[in-house]
A tleap script that builds the chain and sets N, CA, C and O, in Angstrom:
source leaprc.protein.ff14SB
mol = sequence {
  NMET LYS ALA ARG ALA GLU ALA ARG VAL TRP
  PHE VAL SER GLY HIE VAL GLN GLY VAL GLY
  PHE ARG TRP PHE VAL VAL LYS ASN ALA LEU
  GLU ILE GLY VAL THR GLY CYS VAL ARG ASN
  GLU ASP ASP GLY ARG VAL HIE VAL TYR ALA
  THR GLY THR PRO ASP GLN LEU ASN ARG LEU
  ALA ALA LEU LEU HIE VAL GLY PRO ARG MET
  ALA GLN VAL ARG GLY VAL GLU GLU ARG GLU
  ALA GLY ILE GLN ASN HIE ARG THR PHE GLU
  SER CARG
}
set mol.1.N position { -27.414 -0.252 -10.748 }
set mol.1.CA position { -27.323 1.278 -9.313 }
set mol.1.C position { -25.557 0.674 -8.411 }
set mol.1.O position { -25.491 0.005 -7.379 }
set mol.2.N position { -24.811 1.005 -8.936 }
set mol.2.CA position { -23.432 1.001 -7.771 }
set mol.2.C position { -23.892 0.804 -6.073 }
set mol.2.O position { -24.571 1.590 -5.412 }
set mol.3.N position { -23.391 -0.277 -5.701 }
set mol.3.CA position { -23.292 0.230 -4.081 }
set mol.3.C position { -22.544 1.151 -3.562 }
set mol.3.O position { -21.484 1.297 -4.172 }
set mol.4.N position { -22.663 1.689 -2.850 }
set mol.4.CA position { -21.962 2.892 -1.966 }
set mol.4.C position { -20.982 2.562 -1.136 }
set mol.4.O position { -21.276 2.159 -0.011 }
set mol.5.N position { -19.720 2.666 -1.517 }
set mol.5.CA position { -18.188 2.644 -0.168 }
set mol.5.C position { -18.828 2.662 0.858 }
set mol.5.O position { -19.699 3.505 1.075 }
set mol.6.N position { -18.432 1.514 1.857 }
set mol.6.CA position { -18.436 2.005 3.239 }
set mol.6.C position { -16.771 1.361 4.065 }
set mol.6.O position { -16.089 0.568 3.417 }
set mol.7.N position { -16.369 1.750 5.278 }
set mol.7.CA position { -15.124 1.462 5.621 }
set mol.7.C position { -15.722 0.730 7.061 }
set mol.7.O position { -16.465 1.343 7.828 }
set mol.8.N position { -15.360 -0.406 7.249 }
set mol.8.CA position { -14.994 -1.097 8.756 }
set mol.8.C position { -13.893 -1.397 8.901 }
set mol.8.O position { -13.060 -1.434 7.996 }
set mol.9.N position { -13.624 -1.765 10.517 }
set mol.9.CA position { -12.655 -2.057 11.123 }
set mol.9.C position { -12.835 -3.127 12.160 }
set mol.9.O position { -13.612 -3.221 13.110 }
set mol.10.N position { -11.899 -3.895 11.704 }
set mol.10.CA position { -11.959 -5.498 12.679 }
set mol.10.C position { -10.852 -5.297 13.581 }
set mol.10.O position { -9.892 -4.534 13.476 }
set mol.11.N position { -11.200 -6.232 14.609 }
set mol.11.CA position { -10.056 -6.549 15.689 }
set mol.11.C position { -10.416 -7.953 15.538 }
set mol.11.O position { -11.557 -8.345 15.296 }
set mol.12.N position { -9.296 -8.760 15.707 }
set mol.12.CA position { -9.152 -10.326 15.385 }
set mol.12.C position { -8.607 -10.854 16.328 }
set mol.12.O position { -7.377 -10.841 16.282 }
set mol.13.N position { -9.262 -11.516 17.537 }
set mol.13.CA position { -8.081 -11.806 18.223 }
set mol.13.C position { -8.496 -13.426 18.794 }
set mol.13.O position { -9.681 -13.712 18.962 }
set mol.14.N position { -7.526 -14.311 19.033 }
set mol.14.CA position { -7.161 -15.597 18.871 }
set mol.14.C position { -5.859 -15.503 19.025 }
set mol.14.O position { -5.069 -14.713 19.542 }
set mol.15.N position { -5.814 -16.768 18.298 }
set mol.15.CA position { -4.002 -17.308 17.796 }
set mol.15.C position { -4.137 -16.598 16.607 }
set mol.15.O position { -4.928 -16.987 15.747 }
set mol.16.N position { -3.641 -15.872 16.498 }
set mol.16.CA position { -3.918 -15.079 15.038 }
set mol.16.C position { -2.159 -14.388 14.450 }
set mol.16.O position { -1.713 -14.279 13.308 }
set mol.17.N position { -1.636 -14.094 15.586 }
set mol.17.CA position { -0.239 -14.121 14.735 }
set mol.17.C position { 0.728 -15.029 15.033 }
set mol.17.O position { 0.728 -15.779 16.009 }
set mol.18.N position { 1.797 -14.930 13.927 }
set mol.18.CA position { 2.709 -15.964 13.566 }
set mol.18.C position { 2.181 -17.066 12.879 }
set mol.18.O position { 2.792 -18.134 12.906 }
set mol.19.N position { 0.727 -16.903 12.034 }
set mol.19.CA position { -0.015 -18.196 11.614 }
set mol.19.C position { -0.500 -17.785 10.322 }
set mol.19.O position { -1.356 -18.414 9.700 }
set mol.20.N position { 0.158 -16.519 9.844 }
set mol.20.CA position { -0.190 -16.207 8.191 }
set mol.20.C position { -1.362 -15.617 8.288 }
set mol.20.O position { -1.806 -15.336 7.175 }
set mol.21.N position { -2.070 -15.302 9.196 }
set mol.21.CA position { -2.808 -14.476 8.952 }
set mol.21.C position { -2.871 -12.935 8.753 }
set mol.21.O position { -3.830 -12.264 9.134 }
set mol.22.N position { -1.897 -12.481 8.198 }
set mol.22.CA position { -2.257 -10.982 7.806 }
set mol.22.C position { -2.084 -11.420 5.776 }
set mol.22.O position { -2.528 -10.909 4.747 }
set mol.23.N position { -1.353 -12.400 6.045 }
set mol.23.CA position { -1.270 -13.025 4.195 }
set mol.23.C position { -2.100 -13.203 3.905 }
set mol.23.O position { -2.542 -12.765 2.843 }
set mol.24.N position { -2.976 -14.207 4.996 }
set mol.24.CA position { -4.386 -14.809 4.274 }
set mol.24.C position { -5.247 -13.281 3.985 }
set mol.24.O position { -5.825 -13.149 2.906 }
set mol.25.N position { -5.282 -12.256 4.928 }
set mol.25.CA position { -6.090 -10.981 4.761 }
set mol.25.C position { -5.946 -10.300 3.508 }
set mol.25.O position { -6.845 -10.018 2.715 }
set mol.26.N position { -4.616 -10.046 3.405 }
set mol.26.CA position { -4.378 -9.279 2.102 }
set mol.26.C position { -4.469 -10.214 0.796 }
set mol.26.O position { -4.273 -9.650 -0.280 }
set mol.27.N position { -4.688 -11.292 0.792 }
set mol.27.CA position { -4.757 -12.244 -0.446 }
set mol.27.C position { -5.773 -12.249 -0.357 }
set mol.27.O position { -6.259 -11.864 -1.420 }
set mol.28.N position { -7.084 -12.662 0.919 }
set mol.28.CA position { -8.426 -12.458 0.092 }
set mol.28.C position { -9.148 -11.275 -0.068 }
set mol.28.O position { -10.233 -11.256 -0.647 }
set mol.29.N position { -8.245 -9.597 0.741 }
set mol.29.CA position { -8.882 -9.002 0.267 }
set mol.29.C position { -8.961 -8.469 -1.330 }
set mol.29.O position { -9.896 -7.954 -1.943 }
set mol.30.N position { -7.586 -8.806 -1.752 }
set mol.30.CA position { -7.354 -8.334 -2.604 }
set mol.30.C position { -8.345 -9.250 -3.578 }
set mol.30.O position { -8.568 -8.571 -4.581 }
set mol.31.N position { -9.002 -10.489 -3.661 }
set mol.31.CA position { -9.568 -11.244 -4.615 }
set mol.31.C position { -10.722 -10.560 -4.225 }
set mol.31.O position { -11.209 -10.327 -5.331 }
set mol.32.N position { -11.452 -10.104 -3.451 }
set mol.32.CA position { -12.805 -9.600 -3.028 }
set mol.32.C position { -12.504 -8.456 -4.209 }
set mol.32.O position { -13.115 -8.266 -5.261 }
set mol.33.N position { -11.183 -7.667 -3.581 }
set mol.33.CA position { -11.522 -5.989 -4.363 }
set mol.33.C position { -11.625 -4.877 -3.630 }
set mol.33.O position { -11.727 -3.774 -4.169 }
set mol.34.N position { -11.609 -5.054 -2.214 }
set mol.34.CA position { -11.425 -4.180 -1.017 }
set mol.34.C position { -10.119 -3.308 -1.267 }
set mol.34.O position { -9.113 -3.724 -1.842 }
set mol.35.N position { -10.324 -1.815 -0.656 }
set mol.35.CA position { -9.023 -1.599 -0.409 }
set mol.35.C position { -8.623 -1.485 0.994 }
set mol.35.O position { -9.521 -1.838 1.758 }
set mol.36.N position { -7.361 -1.032 1.659 }
set mol.36.CA position { -7.133 -1.284 3.357 }
set mol.36.C position { -5.894 -1.680 3.493 }
set mol.36.O position { -5.048 -1.721 2.601 }
set mol.37.N position { -5.726 -2.078 4.981 }
set mol.37.CA position { -4.525 -2.022 5.622 }
set mol.37.C position { -4.662 -3.679 6.389 }
set mol.37.O position { -5.821 -3.920 6.727 }
set mol.38.N position { -3.928 -4.502 6.611 }
set mol.38.CA position { -3.933 -4.987 8.154 }
set mol.38.C position { -2.874 -4.644 9.081 }
set mol.38.O position { -2.445 -3.529 8.785 }
set mol.39.N position { -2.305 -5.113 10.030 }
set mol.39.CA position { -1.630 -4.909 11.128 }
set mol.39.C position { -2.015 -5.947 12.436 }
set mol.39.O position { -2.996 -6.363 13.053 }
set mol.40.N position { -0.606 -6.054 12.407 }
set mol.40.CA position { -0.815 -6.665 14.304 }
set mol.40.C position { -0.623 -5.806 15.307 }
set mol.40.O position { 0.305 -5.007 15.190 }
set mol.41.N position { -1.499 -5.779 16.576 }
set mol.41.CA position { -1.481 -4.771 17.231 }
set mol.41.C position { -0.143 -6.087 18.393 }
set mol.41.O position { 0.384 -7.187 18.223 }
set mol.42.N position { -0.181 -4.971 19.523 }
set mol.42.CA position { 0.718 -4.751 20.586 }
set mol.42.C position { 0.213 -6.340 21.683 }
set mol.42.O position { 0.974 -7.092 22.293 }
set mol.43.N position { -1.289 -6.392 21.584 }
set mol.43.CA position { -1.939 -6.952 22.562 }
set mol.43.C position { -2.290 -8.195 21.947 }
set mol.43.O position { -3.104 -8.904 22.539 }
set mol.44.N position { -1.788 -8.594 20.803 }
set mol.44.CA position { -2.227 -9.997 20.184 }
set mol.44.C position { -2.785 -10.175 19.109 }
set mol.44.O position { -2.424 -11.009 18.279 }
set mol.45.N position { -4.154 -9.073 18.945 }
set mol.45.CA position { -4.568 -8.867 18.077 }
set mol.45.C position { -4.144 -8.763 16.651 }
set mol.45.O position { -2.953 -8.884 16.363 }
set mol.46.N position { -5.128 -8.526 15.671 }
set mol.46.CA position { -4.754 -8.592 14.560 }
set mol.46.C position { -5.778 -7.393 14.156 }
set mol.46.O position { -6.954 -7.573 14.474 }
set mol.47.N position { -5.470 -6.287 13.540 }
set mol.47.CA position { -5.804 -5.106 13.090 }
set mol.47.C position { -6.532 -4.817 11.642 }
set mol.47.O position { -5.735 -4.474 10.769 }
set mol.48.N position { -7.767 -4.889 11.281 }
set mol.48.CA position { -8.028 -4.812 9.840 }
set mol.48.C position { -9.086 -3.898 9.472 }
set mol.48.O position { -10.254 -3.802 9.850 }
set mol.49.N position { -8.512 -3.368 8.790 }
set mol.49.CA position { -9.363 -1.591 8.386 }
set mol.49.C position { -9.870 -2.094 6.471 }
set mol.49.O position { -8.908 -2.625 5.917 }
set mol.50.N position { -10.577 -2.031 5.952 }
set mol.50.CA position { -11.097 -2.168 4.473 }
set mol.50.C position { -12.355 -1.618 4.309 }
set mol.50.O position { -13.340 -1.696 5.042 }
set mol.51.N position { -12.144 -0.860 2.895 }
set mol.51.CA position { -12.802 0.164 2.269 }
set mol.51.C position { -13.750 -0.673 1.222 }
set mol.51.O position { -12.901 -1.243 0.536 }
set mol.52.N position { -14.931 -1.037 0.753 }
set mol.52.CA position { -15.402 -1.490 -0.217 }
set mol.52.C position { -16.943 -1.765 -0.288 }
set mol.52.O position { -17.337 -1.040 0.626 }
set mol.53.N position { -17.865 -2.263 -0.720 }
set mol.53.CA position { -18.894 -2.267 -0.943 }
set mol.53.C position { -19.748 -3.241 0.241 }
set mol.53.O position { -19.314 -4.300 0.693 }
set mol.54.N position { -20.846 -2.701 0.551 }
set mol.54.CA position { -21.442 -3.557 2.149 }
set mol.54.C position { -20.979 -5.470 1.668 }
set mol.54.O position { -20.496 -6.290 2.449 }
set mol.55.N position { -21.254 -5.656 0.505 }
set mol.55.CA position { -21.742 -7.100 -0.129 }
set mol.55.C position { -19.823 -7.398 0.062 }
set mol.55.O position { -19.472 -8.468 0.560 }
set mol.56.N position { -19.100 -6.704 -0.234 }
set mol.56.CA position { -17.523 -6.659 -0.749 }
set mol.56.C position { -16.737 -7.111 1.486 }
set mol.56.O position { -15.886 -7.744 2.112 }
set mol.57.N position { -17.845 -6.210 1.632 }
set mol.57.CA position { -16.621 -5.823 3.663 }
set mol.57.C position { -17.610 -7.316 3.970 }
set mol.57.O position { -16.981 -8.185 4.573 }
set mol.58.N position { -18.803 -7.605 3.675 }
set mol.58.CA position { -19.612 -8.930 4.358 }
set mol.58.C position { -18.659 -10.343 4.382 }
set mol.58.O position { -18.290 -11.249 5.130 }
set mol.59.N position { -18.523 -9.743 2.740 }
set mol.59.CA position { -17.416 -11.295 2.214 }
set mol.59.C position { -16.208 -11.546 2.974 }
set mol.59.O position { -15.810 -12.678 3.248 }
set mol.60.N position { -15.466 -10.161 3.407 }
set mol.60.CA position { -14.473 -10.427 3.853 }
set mol.60.C position { -14.407 -10.424 5.311 }
set mol.60.O position { -13.355 -10.660 5.906 }
set mol.61.N position { -15.482 -10.168 5.884 }
set mol.61.CA position { -15.801 -10.697 7.443 }
set mol.61.C position { -16.177 -12.084 7.578 }
set mol.61.O position { -17.026 -12.147 8.467 }
set mol.62.N position { -16.011 -12.847 7.255 }
set mol.62.CA position { -16.897 -13.786 7.071 }
set mol.62.C position { -15.465 -14.778 7.032 }
set mol.62.O position { -15.343 -15.791 7.720 }
set mol.63.N position { -14.228 -14.165 5.902 }
set mol.63.CA position { -13.499 -14.975 6.112 }
set mol.63.C position { -12.346 -14.280 7.960 }
set mol.63.O position { -11.473 -14.835 8.628 }
set mol.64.N position { -12.821 -13.329 8.036 }
set mol.64.CA position { -11.928 -13.073 9.301 }
set mol.64.C position { -12.260 -14.244 10.510 }
set mol.64.O position { -11.457 -14.681 11.334 }
set mol.65.N position { -13.527 -14.563 10.367 }
set mol.65.CA position { -14.414 -15.542 11.497 }
set mol.65.C position { -13.410 -16.780 11.112 }
set mol.65.O position { -12.816 -17.271 12.072 }
set mol.66.N position { -13.223 -17.184 10.182 }
set mol.66.CA position { -12.603 -18.215 9.777 }
set mol.66.C position { -10.909 -18.577 10.035 }
set mol.66.O position { -10.328 -19.342 10.805 }
set mol.67.N position { -10.513 -17.736 9.113 }
set mol.67.CA position { -9.023 -17.153 9.280 }
set mol.67.C position { -7.880 -18.551 8.342 }
set mol.67.O position { -8.422 -19.557 7.884 }
set mol.68.N position { -6.603 -18.366 8.239 }
set mol.68.CA position { -6.404 -19.725 7.992 }
set mol.68.C position { -6.034 -20.539 8.465 }
set mol.68.O position { -5.780 -20.277 9.640 }
set mol.69.N position { -5.743 -21.912 8.086 }
set mol.69.CA position { -5.796 -22.891 8.887 }
set mol.69.C position { -4.847 -23.178 10.136 }
set mol.69.O position { -5.204 -23.848 11.105 }
set mol.70.N position { -3.827 -22.696 10.018 }
set mol.70.CA position { -3.155 -22.096 11.871 }
set mol.70.C position { -3.428 -21.498 12.667 }
set mol.70.O position { -3.169 -21.453 13.869 }
set mol.71.N position { -4.166 -20.824 11.811 }
set mol.71.CA position { -5.048 -20.042 12.654 }
set mol.71.C position { -6.508 -20.390 14.523 }
set mol.71.O position { -7.313 -21.305 14.694 }
set mol.72.N position { -6.255 -19.479 15.210 }
set mol.72.CA position { -7.448 -20.383 15.806 }
set mol.72.C position { -8.698 -18.718 16.494 }
set mol.72.O position { -8.848 -18.263 17.628 }
set mol.73.N position { -9.142 -18.422 15.521 }
set mol.73.CA position { -10.154 -17.410 15.945 }
set mol.73.C position { -10.705 -17.220 17.080 }
set mol.73.O position { -11.169 -18.278 17.505 }
set mol.74.N position { -10.868 -16.341 17.776 }
set mol.74.CA position { -12.050 -16.671 19.200 }
set mol.74.C position { -12.552 -15.459 19.025 }
set mol.74.O position { -13.548 -15.622 19.730 }
set mol.75.N position { -12.666 -14.200 18.581 }
set mol.75.CA position { -13.410 -13.183 18.562 }
set mol.75.C position { -13.109 -12.340 17.258 }
set mol.75.O position { -12.031 -12.462 16.676 }
set mol.76.N position { -14.041 -11.532 16.846 }
set mol.76.CA position { -13.648 -10.715 15.529 }
set mol.76.C position { -14.958 -9.237 16.238 }
set mol.76.O position { -16.180 -9.264 16.090 }
set mol.77.N position { -14.183 -8.186 16.927 }
set mol.77.CA position { -14.871 -7.013 17.240 }
set mol.77.C position { -14.931 -6.485 15.549 }
set mol.77.O position { -14.076 -6.618 14.673 }
set mol.78.N position { -16.439 -5.775 15.483 }
set mol.78.CA position { -16.297 -5.162 14.135 }
set mol.78.C position { -16.673 -3.706 14.633 }
set mol.78.O position { -17.061 -3.498 15.783 }
set mol.79.N position { -16.503 -2.560 13.527 }
set mol.79.CA position { -17.124 -1.345 13.815 }
set mol.79.C position { -16.659 -0.743 12.121 }
set mol.79.O position { -15.897 -1.000 11.189 }
set mol.80.N position { -17.787 0.265 12.569 }
set mol.80.CA position { -18.280 1.390 11.287 }
set mol.80.C position { -16.752 2.134 11.332 }
set mol.80.O position { -15.992 2.151 12.300 }
set mol.81.N position { -16.590 2.578 10.359 }
set mol.81.CA position { -15.199 3.376 10.262 }
set mol.81.C position { -15.258 4.558 9.013 }
set mol.81.O position { -15.938 4.418 7.996 }
set mol.82.N position { -14.500 5.611 9.275 }
set mol.82.CA position { -14.518 6.796 8.469 }
set mol.82.C position { -13.236 6.451 7.036 }
set mol.82.O position { -12.010 6.403 7.143 }
set mol.83.N position { -14.131 6.249 5.718 }
set mol.83.CA position { -13.283 6.216 4.527 }
set mol.83.C position { -12.245 6.953 4.585 }
set mol.83.O position { -12.300 8.181 4.652 }
set mol.84.N position { -10.910 6.103 4.563 }
set mol.84.CA position { -9.572 7.009 3.884 }
set mol.84.C position { -9.390 6.047 2.638 }
set mol.84.O position { -10.041 5.121 2.155 }
set mol.85.N position { -8.205 6.696 2.341 }
set mol.85.CA position { -7.623 6.706 0.722 }
set mol.85.C position { -6.728 5.913 0.745 }
set mol.85.O position { -5.568 6.193 1.048 }
set mol.86.N position { -7.070 4.998 0.481 }
set mol.86.CA position { -5.941 3.521 0.184 }
set mol.86.C position { -6.241 3.248 -0.966 }
set mol.86.O position { -7.421 3.235 -1.314 }
set mol.87.N position { -4.754 2.836 -2.209 }
set mol.87.CA position { -5.059 2.546 -3.207 }
set mol.87.C position { -5.081 0.756 -3.658 }
set mol.87.O position { -5.344 0.098 -4.664 }
set mol.88.N position { -4.712 0.537 -2.493 }
set mol.88.CA position { -4.880 -1.218 -2.574 }
set mol.88.C position { -4.930 -1.888 -1.240 }
set mol.88.O position { -5.182 -1.246 -0.220 }
set mol.89.N position { -4.726 -2.985 -1.237 }
set mol.89.CA position { -5.187 -3.892 0.537 }
set mol.89.C position { -3.569 -4.407 0.589 }
set mol.89.O position { -3.044 -5.227 -0.164 }
set mol.90.N position { -2.881 -3.587 1.833 }
set mol.90.CA position { -1.495 -4.061 2.236 }
set mol.90.C position { -1.370 -4.597 3.907 }
set mol.90.O position { -2.178 -4.534 4.833 }
set mol.91.N position { -0.043 -5.118 3.823 }
set mol.91.CA position { 0.124 -5.510 5.307 }
set mol.91.C position { 0.989 -4.464 5.587 }
set mol.91.O position { 1.581 -3.844 4.704 }
set mol.92.N position { 1.142 -4.121 7.377 }
set mol.92.CA position { 1.448 -2.728 7.424 }
set mol.92.C position { 2.526 -3.630 8.840 }
set mol.92.O position { 3.282 -2.971 9.554 }
savepdb mol mol.pdb
quit
């Protein structure tokens, strides 16, 4: 039985802009197989939206708490979201 698709939004705070965080998210999201997007917010956070199975989303969430080598993740706020139609995962 195939797991049902869900969607989540994360707001990642800390030293997460200008350190390759969006590239890190895109690379890992594509490997995990989720669709969605990532973008920088004006307040310094990174916004991540993804659709996938609960297992895929949990795998991505775990990586968001770590980030790339140069990042310093201080917080990850997670919310359930409505499913949007994305063909792939991209940086905006």
